[in-house]
N, C-alpha and C positions, 0 to 999 in steps of 0.2 A: 221056884215054881214047882208045885206039887204034881205028882203023877195024876191025881184025881182031876185037878184043874186042867191039866194038859189033855186028858181024855175028854173032859167036858167041852173044851174048845174044839177038839176034833169032831165030836158029835154035832155040835152046833154048825160047824163049817159044812159037814156032809149034808145036814138038813137044809141049809141055805142053798147049796148046790142042787139038791133034789128039787127045791122050789123054784130054781132058776133065778136066785136072788143073791145079792151080796149079803154077807152076814152083818147085822147091825150089832154094835157093842152092848147088847143087852143080854143077860144081866150085867150090870155095871162092874161087878167084882172081877169080871174077865177082861176088862179094858186094858189093864197093864200087861197082861199076858199077850193079848192081841197086838199091842204096840211093840212089845219085845220081839214078837215074830216078824213084824214088819221091818224092824231094824236089822234083823238077821237075814232078811230077804225071803223068808218062807211065805209071807203073805204080802199082798198088795192092797193099798188103801186108796181107792179112786177118789174118795171124799172123806172128810172127817167122820169117824165112827162107822165107816163101812169097810168091809174086808172081803177079800177073795184069795184063794190059793193062787200064787203067782203063775204056776204052770197051767192051771185051768183058765185063768184070766187071759193069758197069752193065746190060748186056742180059740177064744171067742171072737166072732166078727164084731165090728163096731156097733151094729144094731143090737146084737145080743148083749154086749157090754152095757149099752144104754138101758136095756130092759132089766138087767141084773141090778143096776144102780137104782132105777125107778122102783123096783120091788123092795129093795133094801130101804130106800127113803120112805116108802109107804109103811113099812114096819116100824120105822122110827117115828114117823109123823102121820098116823092114820087119818088125821083130820085135814091134811093138806089136799088141795084140789090141783090136779095136774092139767095143764092146758098147753096150747101151742105145739111145739115140736115134740115135747114129752108125751102129750096125748096122742099125737100122730104115731109115734113109735109104739105106744101101748096098743 
């Protein structure tokens, strides 16, 4: 793993946290790096292709976790319509 890619992942993670979202594994070239960090316990993946720093995730309430996941899913699938419980949380 290159230092540049590592810094890029850190930058994307901080940006997602700032937006109150899970990081989605876009751009795709970072997917392997993100999965490696999950296997080392540095990141948590609540759903496939969504990531959060483990310590940050553990500090979130259940409703904030849901919001982070929904925002990450929206970034992965901007054409999806959220309804029911997910819409209520949003």
